[in-house]
C-alpha positions in Angstrom: 35.6 2.1 23.8 32.8 2.3 26.4 30.2 1.5 23.8 32.1 -1.6 22.8 32.3 -2.7 26.5 28.5 -2.1 26.9 27.8 -4.1 23.8 30.1 -7.0 25.0 28.2 -7.1 28.3 24.9 -7.1 26.5 26.0 -10.1 24.3 27.4 -12.0 27.3 24.1 -11.3 29.2 22.1 -12.8 26.4 24.3 -15.9 26.6 24.1 -16.2 30.3 22.2 -18.9 32.2 18.5 -18.3 32.8 18.0 -16.0 29.8 15.2 -16.8 27.3 16.7 -18.9 24.6 14.3 -17.7 21.9 15.2 -14.0 22.6 18.9 -14.7 22.3 18.5 -16.7 19.0 16.4 -13.9 17.5 18.9 -11.2 18.5 21.9 -12.9 17.1 20.1 -13.9 13.9 19.1 -10.3 13.4 22.6 -9.0 14.3 24.2 -11.2 11.7 21.7 -10.4 9.0 21.8 -6.7 9.6 25.6 -6.7 9.8 25.7 -8.1 6.3 23.4 -5.3 5.1 25.5 -2.7 6.8 28.6 -3.9 5.0 26.7 -3.6 1.7 25.9 0.0 2.3 29.2 1.0 3.9 30.6 3.7 3.9 27.2 5.4 3.5 26.1 4.1 6.9 29.4 4.5 8.8 28.6 7.7 10.8 25.8 6.0 12.6 26.7 4.6 16.0 30.5 4.1 16.0 33.8 6.0 16.6 36.2 7.2 13.9 38.9 4.7 14.8 36.5 1.8 14.6 35.0 3.1 11.4 38.5 3.4 9.9 39.1 -0.2 10.9 36.0 -1.3 9.0 37.2 0.8 6.0 40.5 -1.0 6.0 38.9 -4.4 6.3 36.5 -3.8 3.4 39.3 -2.2 1.2 41.1 -5.5 1.3 38.3 -7.1 -0.7 38.0 -4.3 -3.3 38.9 -5.7 -6.7 37.9 -9.2 -5.9 34.5 -10.9 -6.2 33.3 -9.9 -2.8 29.6 -10.4 -3.2 29.2 -13.4 -0.9 31.6 -11.8 1.6 29.8 -8.6 1.6 26.5 -10.3 2.4 27.5 -12.9 5.0 31.0 -13.0 6.4 32.1 -11.2 9.6 35.4 -9.4 9.9 38.3 -11.3 11.5 40.0 -8.1 12.7 38.7 -7.3 16.2 38.4 -3.5 15.7 36.6 -3.9 12.5 34.2 -6.4 14.0 33.6 -4.1 17.0 32.8 -1.2 14.7 30.5 -3.2 12.6 28.6 -4.6 15.5 28.3 -1.2 17.2 26.6 0.2 14.1 24.4 -2.9 13.8 23.3 -3.0 17.5 22.5 0.7 17.5 20.2 0.3 14.5 18.5 -2.8 16.1 17.9 -0.8 19.3 16.1 2.1 17.5 12.6 2.9 18.7 11.4 3.0 15.1 13.2 0.0 13.5 11.5 0.4 10.1 12.7 4.0 9.9 16.2 3.0 11.0 16.4 0.2 8.4 15.3 2.4 5.6 18.7 4.1 5.5 20.3 0.8 4.7 18.6 0.0 1.5 16.6 3.0 0.1 15.9 3.1 -3.6 18.9 5.4 -4.1 21.2 2.6 -3.2 20.0 0.6 -6.2 19.6 3.5 -8.6 22.2 6.1 -7.8 24.8 5.0 -5.3 26.7 2.6 -7.5 26.2 -0.3 -5.2 25.8 -3.5 -7.3 22.2 -4.7 -7.2 23.4 -8.3 -6.9 24.6 -7.5 -3.4 21.1 -6.5 -2.3 19.6 -9.6 -4.0 22.0 -11.9 -2.2 21.1 -10.3 1.1 17.4 -10.5 0.3 17.7 -14.3 -0.4 19.6 -14.8 2.9 17.0 -12.8 4.8 14.1 -14.8 3.3 15.7 -18.1 4.4 16.3 -16.8 8.0 13.2 -14.7 8.3 11.2 -17.1 10.5 14.1 -17.1 13.0 13.8 -13.3 13.6 11.4 -11.4 15.8 8.1 -10.3 14.4 9.3 -6.7 14.8 12.3 -7.3 12.7 10.4 -9.3 10.1 7.9 -6.6 9.5 10.5 -3.9 9.3 12.9 -5.8 7.1 10.1 -6.8 4.7 9.9 -3.2 3.6 13.4 -3.1 2.3 13.3 -6.4 0.4 12.7 -5.4 -3.3 11.9 -8.8 -4.6 9.1 -9.7 -2.1 8.1 -13.1 -0.8 6.5 -15.4 -3.3 4.9 -18.8 -3.4 7.9 -20.2 -5.2 10.3 -19.4 -8.0 8.2 -17.4 -10.5 5.2 -17.7 -8.2 2.6 -15.2 -7.0 3.5 -12.5 -4.5 2.5 -13.4 -0.9 0.5 -10.9 1.3 2.6 -8.6 3.4 2.7 -9.4 7.1 1.2 -7.1 9.8 -1.1 -5.3 7.4 -4.2 -5.5 9.6 -6.8 -4.6 7.0 -8.3 -7.4 4.9 -8.7 -6.6 1.1 -12.5 -6.4 1.3 -12.1 -3.6 3.8 -10.4 -1.3 1.3 -12.5 1.1 -0.7 -12.0 1.0 -4.5 -11.4 4.8 -4.5 -9.5 6.2 -1.6 -11.5 8.9 0.2 -10.4 12.3 -0.9 -9.5 13.6 2.6 -7.1 10.6 3.1 -5.4 11.3 -0.3 -5.0 15.0 0.5 -3.4 14.2 3.9 -1.0 11.5 2.8 -0.4 11.6 -1.0 0.4 15.2 -1.6 4.0 14.4 -2.6 2.7 12.7 -5.8 2.1 16.1 -7.4 2.9 14.8 -10.9 0.0 12.3 -10.7 -3.7 13.4 -11.1 -5.8 13.2 -7.9 -8.0 10.5 -9.4 -5.0 8.3 -10.2 -3.5 8.8 -6.7 -6.7 7.6 -5.1 -7.2 4.7 -7.4 -3.6 3.6 -7.3 -3.3 3.8 -3.6 -6.4 1.5 -3.2 -4.8 -1.0 -5.7 -1.5 -1.1 -3.8 -3.3 -1.5 -0.5 -5.2 -4.5 -1.8 -2.0 -6.0 -3.2 -0.4 -5.6 0.2 -3.3 -7.4 1.9 -4.0 -10.0 -0.7 -0.7 -10.7 -2.5 -0.6 -11.3 -6.2 -0.1 -8.6 -8.8 -1.5 -5.1 -9.4 -3.9 -6.3 -12.1 -5.5 -8.9 -9.9 -5.8 -6.3 -7.1 -7.5 -3.9 -9.5 -9.9 -6.7 -10.6 -10.7 -7.5 -7.0 -11.8 -3.8 -6.6 -13.9 -3.9 -9.7 -11.7 -1.6 -11.7 -12.9 -2.5 -15.1 -10.8 -5.6 -15.8 -12.3 -6.0 -19.3 -11.4 -2.7 -20.9 -8.9 -0.8 -18.6 -5.8 -2.5 -17.5 -3.8 -1.0 -14.6 -0.8 0.3 -16.5 -1.0 3.5 -14.5 -0.2 1.6 -11.3 2.8 -0.1 -12.9 3.9 3.3 -14.3 3.6 4.8 -10.8 5.6 1.9 -9.4 8.5 2.7 -11.8 8.2 6.4 -11.2 8.4 6.0 -7.5 11.5 3.9 -7.7 13.4 6.1 -10.2 12.5 9.3 -8.2 13.4 7.8 -4.8 9.9 8.2 -3.5 9.1 4.6 -3.0 9.8 4.8 0.7 7.6 7.9 1.0 4.8 6.0 -0.7 5.1 3.0 1.5 5.0 5.2 4.6 1.9 6.9 3.2 0.2 3.6 2.7 1.1 2.7 6.3 -0.6 5.9 7.5 -3.6 5.4 5.4 -4.0 1.8 6.6 -3.8 3.0 10.2 -6.6 5.5 9.6 -8.8 3.0 7.8 -8.2 0.5 10.6 -9.3 3.1 13.3 -12.6 3.8 11.6 -15.6 1.5 11.1 -14.5 -1.7 9.4 -16.6 -1.9 6.2 -16.9 -4.9 3.9 -16.8 -3.0 0.6 -16.5 -6.2 -1.4 -19.8 -7.4 0.1 -21.4 -4.1 -0.9 -20.1 -4.4 -4.4 -21.4 -7.9 -4.7 -24.9 -7.0 -3.4 -25.2 -4.0 -5.8 -23.7 -5.7 -8.8 -27.1 -5.8 -10.6 -29.0 -3.3 -8.4 -30.8 -0.2 -9.7 -32.9 2.3 -7.7 -36.4 1.0 -7.3 -39.0 2.8 -9.5 -41.2 3.5 -6.5 -38.4 5.1 -4.6 -37.5 7.2 -7.6 -41.0 8.4 -8.0 -41.1 9.3 -4.3 -38.0 11.4 -4.8 -39.5 13.1 -7.9 -42.5 14.3 -5.9 -40.1 16.3 -3.7 -38.1 18.0 -6.5 -38.7 21.3 -8.2 -39.1 21.6 -11.9 -36.0 20.9 -14.0 -34.9 24.3 -15.3 -32.8 23.6 -18.4 -32.9 24.6 -22.0 -31.6 21.2 -22.9 -34.0 18.3 -23.7 -34.6 16.6 -20.3 -33.8 12.9 -19.8 -36.7 10.6 -19.4 -37.5 9.7 -15.8 -36.4 6.1 -16.2 -33.2 7.0 -18.0 -32.4 9.4 -15.2 -33.3 6.8 -12.6 -30.7 4.4 -14.0 -28.1 7.3 -14.1 -28.7 8.3 -10.4 -28.5 4.6 -9.5 -24.8 4.8 -10.5 -24.4 7.8 -8.2 -25.9 5.9 -5.2 -23.6 2.9 -6.1 -20.5 5.1 -5.8 -21.6 6.5 -2.4 -22.3 3.0 -1.0 -19.2 1.3 -2.3 -16.8 4.2 -2.3 -16.1 3.4 -5.9 -15.6 5.5 -9.1 -18.3 6.6 -11.5 -16.4 5.0 -14.4 -16.6 1.6 -12.8 -20.3 1.6 -11.8 -21.9 -1.6 -13.1 -24.2 -1.0 -16.1 -27.8 -2.1 -15.5 -28.1 -5.8 -16.7 -31.0 -5.3 -19.1 -29.0 -2.8 -21.2 -25.5 -4.0 -20.6 -25.4 -6.2 -23.7 -26.7 -3.6 -26.1 -23.8 -1.4 -27.1 -26.1 1.5 -28.2 -28.1 1.5 -24.9 -24.9 1.1 -22.9 -23.4 4.2 -24.7 -26.5 6.2 -23.9 -26.4 5.1 -20.3 -22.7 6.1 -20.0 -23.4 9.5 -21.5 -26.4 10.2 -19.3 -24.5 8.9 -16.2 -21.7 11.4 -17.0 -24.2 14.3 -17.4 -26.0 13.5 -14.1 -22.7 13.3 -12.2 -21.7 16.6 -13.7 -24.9 18.3 -12.5 -24.7 16.7 -9.1 -21.2 18.2 -8.7 -22.4 21.6 -9.7 -25.6 21.9 -7.8 -25.3 25.6 -7.4 -26.3 26.1 -11.0 -29.3 23.8 -11.0 -31.9 23.8 -8.2 -33.3 20.5 -9.4 -30.1 18.6 -8.7 -29.4 20.7 -5.6 -32.6 19.2 -4.2 -31.9 15.8 -5.6 -28.4 15.3 -4.2 -29.3 15.1 -0.4 -32.1 12.7 -1.3 -29.7 10.4 -3.0 -27.2 10.7 -0.2 -29.8 9.8 2.4 -30.9 6.8 0.3 -27.3 5.7 -0.1 -26.8 5.8 3.7 -29.9 3.7 4.3 -28.9 1.2 1.6 -25.4 0.8 3.0 -26.8 0.2 6.5 -29.2 -2.4 5.2 -26.5 -4.3 3.4 -24.1 -4.2 6.4 -26.9 -5.4 8.8 -27.5 -8.6 6.8 -24.4 -10.8 7.3 -26.3 -13.8 6.2 -26.1 -12.5 2.6 -22.4 -12.7 2.7 -20.5 -15.2 0.7 
C-alpha cells in the first residue's frame, strides 16, 4: 500500500497552503478526466501501475454495473469503494507522471479499442465530449497529448470545420506539396501497401490539415494539388485504411517526426513560391544561354522544338523550387485554355521528365539537368529574398 500512501501525500501536498492554485486545478482536472478514460478501457489497462488486490477491487466495482446502462458512469463517476478508488487513482497518476505522456495515453484509446476490443464507441464519444468541455482547464502538456486520442477532433461548432491542431509549430505555407523522398523513406516505410508517390502526397496533405484545420480536400487545394480534376480520395482511403489496420497512431507519430525535421531545417514559404511561379516560364534568353552549353541531342525520335522544350523544362524548374509534383505544375497561361496545346504540353513535359530521370542514356539531358538545378536554386533564392512580394 506504499504507493497509495505516496499518492495520498502528493494529493494533500497539492491542497496544502502556499501551493500554486493553477497547478492543483490542472492536476485534479486531468486526474478526473483520465480516470474516466481508464474505466472505459478497463481491464485492458489494469496491469499498469497498481497491485493485484486493488485491481481486483476495481474489477468488482465495475462488475456491479455490467448489464445496466453504464455509459455515463463509465465516463465520469468515481468509485465509492475506497480500495477501488485507490486502484483507479494509482493507475491514473502513474500515467499522468509518465515522461512521454502522449505515448502513455495512446494505450488508453488506440484504434483497436474502437474496432476490435468490443468497447462500445459511445463510451469514447462521451469521454471526448467531456474532455472538450474541460480542455482549457488542463495543462498544455495534457491538452496536446490528449488531442491525439480524440477521434472526433475539435470543430468550430456542431457540423463545423475542423480546427487546427495545437502545438504543431509549422504553418501550412511551410509544408512542401510533395514530401521530400528522404523524409518519406525514414518515416513512412510502414505504409508498404501505398505507393511512394501517394505516401509523400498524402503526408503533405495531412500535415497541412493539422496546421490549417478544415478537411483533406481543402488542404490539398491549398497545396495546389489539382483541385479541378483530381479529388483527394486517396487521402480519405488512406485514413480509413489506417484506422482499420490499427496504424493510425503510427502515422500520427510519423507526422510528428516529419514535422520536427521540417521545423529544424530552413523555414521556407512554399505557398509564396507557388504564387510567384503560378504563371512563370523559363525566360527565352536564359533558355538560349543553356542551349549554347549543351551537346547535340542524340535521338532517333523527332526532337522537340526549342520553345516547346523550354516550356517543358519550366515545369521541371517549378517542381524543384516549390517541392511540388510534375503532375500539378501549372500549365503556361498562353496555352492553358487550348485543350490541344495543353495536351501537347502535358505529353512533352512527361517526356522531358523521363529523360531527366534517366540521364545516363542521353548526354544531352545529362548536361541539361545540372543547369536546370542551378537555375532553380537561384530562382528560389531570388523569391525568398523579396518578402515585399508576399501577400
